[in-house]
N, C-alpha and C positions, 0 to 999 in steps of 0.2 A: 297513391292507392294501389297502383300496379305493383310497386315494389313490395308492399305489405302482403299482397295476394301471393306473389311468388315465394316470399319467405315462409308464409304459412303453409303452402303446399309442400315445400321442401321439408319443413318441420314435421308434417304429418307422415311423410315417407320415412323419416328417421325413426319416428315413434313406432310405426308399423314394423320396421325392421328390428326394433329393440324388443318388442313384446311378442312377436310371432315366433312359433317353433316349427322346425321342419316336420314334414310328414313322417309318421312312425314307420320304421322298417326294422324287422327282426335282426338282432345282432347275432352273428355266429357265436356258438358256445365257446369256441377256442379263443375268442377275442375278449371274453368277459374278464378274465383275470388280468389281461393287459390294460383294460380300461381303468382298473383301480390305480394303476401306476400313472396313467396320463392325467387323472383328475388332480393330482397334486401339483402339476405344472400349469393347468389352465385356470384363468380367473373364474370366479363363480359367475353364473349367468345373471344373477341378481345385480351384481356390481356393474355388469355390462349395461344392463337396462338403465340403471341410474345415470351412468355416464352419458348414454345417448339421449336420455330424457333431459338432462341438464343442457346438453348441446342444442337440442331442439328449442327449449325455452329461451335460450340465449339468442338464437336466430330470430325468434318471434319478437323478443324485446328490442333487438337491434332494428328490426324492420319497423316497429312502431315508432321508435325514436327518430329514424330517418324520415318516415312519412310526416311526422309532426314538424320536423325541421323544414321539409319541402313546403308544407302548407303555410308555415310562417313566412317563408321566403316569398311565396306567391302573394301572400297578403301584403307584404311590403311593396311589391312591384305594382300593386293596384291600389296603393294608398290614395285616398280622396281628400285633398287638403280643403276643398270647399265644404265637404260634409263635416269636417272637424274644424270649421272656420273659427279663428280667434282674432278679435279686433286688437291687434298688437302693433300695426303699422299705420301711423297717422299721416304719413307723407302723401301728397297728391300724386296721381298717376301722371298728370301733365302739370307742369309749372305754370299755372294760370296767372296772367297779369290781372291786377286789380283795376276795376273801372276808374278809380281816381288817378291811376298812373297811365291811363290811355288818353289819346287826344286825336281829334280830327283837325287837320291843319290845311289851310289854303293860303294863297298869296294874293295881294292886291297892289299892283304897281302903278295903275292909272285909274282915274275916276270912271272910265268907261265900263269897268267890270263891277262896280259897286253893286248895282242892282242884280247882276247875275250871281254874285256871291251871296247876296241876301236871299235870292230864290233857292240856291243850293242849301242854305241854312234851313229854309222852310221844309225842304224834302227830308232833311235829317229829323226835324221835329215830327213830321208826319209819320215817320217810321219809329218813333219813340227811341231814337238813338241818343243816349244821355251823356256820352263822353264829352269831355271838355272840348270846346271849339276855339281854335286859335287862328287868327288871320295875320300873317306877316305883312308889314308894310314898311316903306322907306320914309322916314320922317322928312317933311318938307315937300314930298311928291304928291300928296293927296290933299283934297279939300276937306275941311271940317264936315261938310255935308256928307261926303262919302264915308267917313269914319262913323258918323252918326247913323247912316243907313245900315251898315253891317252890324253895328252894335245893337240896333233895334231888332235885328233878326237873330240875335243870340250869339254873335261872334265876339270874342275877346281880342281887340286889336293889340298886336305885339310889335313894337318897333324893332327893326333889325338893321344891321349895318349893310351898306351897299358893298357888294363884292364886284370889283371891276372885271369886265370881260378880259380874258388873256390877250396879250399882244395888242393892247389898246383898242380892242374891238375890231381889229382888221379881219375882214372876211366873214363877219357875223351878220346874220339877218337882223335888221334894225330892231324888230320887235322882241328880240331875245337879248338885247343889251343889258337889261336889268335882271333877267331871270336867274343869274348866278346867285342872287340873294337867297334863292331856295336852299342853298347849302347850309344856311344858318340853322335850319331845323335839326341838323345833326347835333347841335349844341343844346338841344332842349332837354337833355338828360339832367342838366343843371336846374331845370324847373321841376324835377321829380317825375318826368315822363319816361316810362320804360318802353313804350311802343306807340307809334303814331301811324295814322293813315293820311297821306297827303292826297288832296283832291284839287285839281285845277278849278279855277272859277267858272269854267264853262262846262261843268259836269252837273248831273242831277242824280240823286239816289233813288233807285227804283225798288229795292228790297234791302232787308237787313243783311249785314255781313259779319255777324258775330264770330263765325268760324275763323276769320283772319287773325283775330287778336292773339291767339295762342300758337300760331305757327312758330316753330323753333328756328327761325332764320332771321338774319339781320337785315336782309334786303330782298324785296320781291316786287315784281312788276309784270305787266302784260306786254306781249310782243306788239310792235307797232304795225299799222296798216296805212299805206300811202295811196294817194289817188292815181299815181302813175304806175310804171313798171320798174322793179317788181312791186306788187301790191302788198303781199303778205311777206313779212320779214321775220328774222329772229332777233332783231334789235328791239330794245324795249321802248315803250312810250312813257315819258316821265310825267304824264298827266295824272296817273294814279300810282302811288308808291307806298308800299308797306316798309316802314323803317324802324329799326331799333336804334334810337339816338345814341351817339357816342361822341363826346367832345374830342377824344383822341382821333377818331376817324375824320372828324371835321378838320382838325389841324393838319392831318396827313393829306387830305384832299387839297386844301389851300396851298400847301407846300409844293404840290405837284401840278397845279393848274397851269402854270406857265410853261412847264417842260414836257408835259404829256402831248403826244401827237394824236390829234383827232380832227374830224371835219368841223371846223369852227362855225360853219354856216348854220348848224343846228343848235348852237348854244350849249346850255347846261345839259341837255338831253344826250348829246354826243359824248360829252365828258363823262357822264354817269355810266353810259354804255361801256366806255373804255375802262373806267375805274373798277366797275363791278362785273366785268365780262365773265370771269370764271365762277362767280359767286352768286349770280342772280337766280332766285327761284322764279321760274316762269309761271304766272297765274293764267287761268283760262280767260277767254274773252269776256265772260260774264262780269268780270270785275273792272273792265274798262271797255265798255261797249262802244267802240269807235264807230261813228256812223259811216265812216268810209267803207266799212265792211259791206254795208248794204249797197253803196254806190258802185263799188268796183266789182261786186259779184251779184248783180241783180237777178241773174238767172239761176243762181244756186240756192240751196236751202240753208246756207250758213247762218244768216241773220235770223231766219224763221226758227232755227233750231235752238237759238240762245235767247230769243226775245223775251220769253216768259220767265226766264231764270236770271235776267239781268239784275245785278246788284247796282251797277253804276253805268249810266249812259254818258257818252262824251261827245259834245258838239264841237268837233275839231275844226281846224281851219279849212278842211276839205269841203265843209258845208257852210251854209249861211248861219251865223250866230243869232239866235232869237233876240237877244238883248240889244242888238244893233238898232232895232226899231225904237228903243227907248233912249234916244240921244237927248242931249241937253236942249235941243230945239223943240222937244215935245214936252208939254206940261203934263208929265205922266201922273203926278199926284192927283190931278183933277179929271184927267181923261184917260186913265190907265186902261180901261177896258177897250176903248176904241184903239188905243195905241198898239197894244199887244196883238189884237185881232187883225191888224193890218197884215201881220205875218201870215195868218191863216188864210186870208183872202188871196195873198200873192203866192203862197207856196202850193204848188200843184204836184201831183205825181207821187213818187215813191217815199218821200220823207214827210208826208202830211201827218201820218199817225204820230211820228216821233216829235214833230213840232207841236202837236196837240198836247203831248206830255208836258212840254215846257209851259205851254199856255195854262194848263191845269194847275201846275205848280205856282205859277204867277198869280192865278186867281186865289189860290189858298193863301199866299203871302199877303195879298191885299185884304182878304177877308180877316185874317188874324192880326195884321199889324198896320193897317192903313193909317190909323190915327198917329202912331208913333213915327211912321215913315214920313207922313205929311208934315210932321213937326220939324223934320230935318231940312226942309226947303228954306 
């Protein structure tokens, strides 16, 4: 618009100069005759006016064209694709996995954990988590009663091969001797599973975790917390793992199990820390609420700040495991209420609330599945 204004002003000046005449002054008499001679060499004034008029109109036209071009250019810079939205792209913004290709996976190596795995399954049901539930077990290591218990709680038992601890188990904590079987879940891509969430049998679900399924990473875990020093570490805890299964990865891990250097005392957890060290996506504590957090930092607000947002709580070896009160020596199917509430009577102090969570989940399990569980005895 500024360009157009300037061009128009200039054109007006040209027009004025073309049609204006000088102020009349008398011509000396002796110059009249000479003027007739000069008229033959000067162009007529009318021709001059036409020339200047054409020039002025050309300037105006050029300015108009330039202004229109600038306006179109500005319009292109402020193009609004949403305002002119066209539904021409049907591809998703995020590559979502389908519910039927997802799975919740746990493991059961001894009969001692059967009731705990069943209670975990009840918390999945309580939060309407519909993904497939798979429990890995070693054939010949579990009683038929234990397999019946987990199946009654909605788990699908999946037999897996035993993976021997490296170096014949030398230096390993005895309770981790069989846990290398966990590596079998990387082969679950052959079962049509694109992504799985592994949960240890001593965990409970406190809230839904839908946001995890579409994370674009092949391996994710939560940093571990220990009872001693240092308490908070950058190493992962293998009790909760987000995994995109791959048989190729599984074969690679097995080929390197004997040759990789790692602290064998911690079993499969130490190996996974070493194998995925530069590739692990670290998740917040709300996805693996290790109760050690509350025990090692009782005067801080760490636990209080995450408690209400916990997706998964983990009753690690740092604390007493609630299901230890449900040993084979207790006739749990007929005295289940009395058995589990022994824990509440004996547990005082800072973990009473968290133990009550487990007690409530157990109560729900008995209310929903008492008959089918009792039939497993």
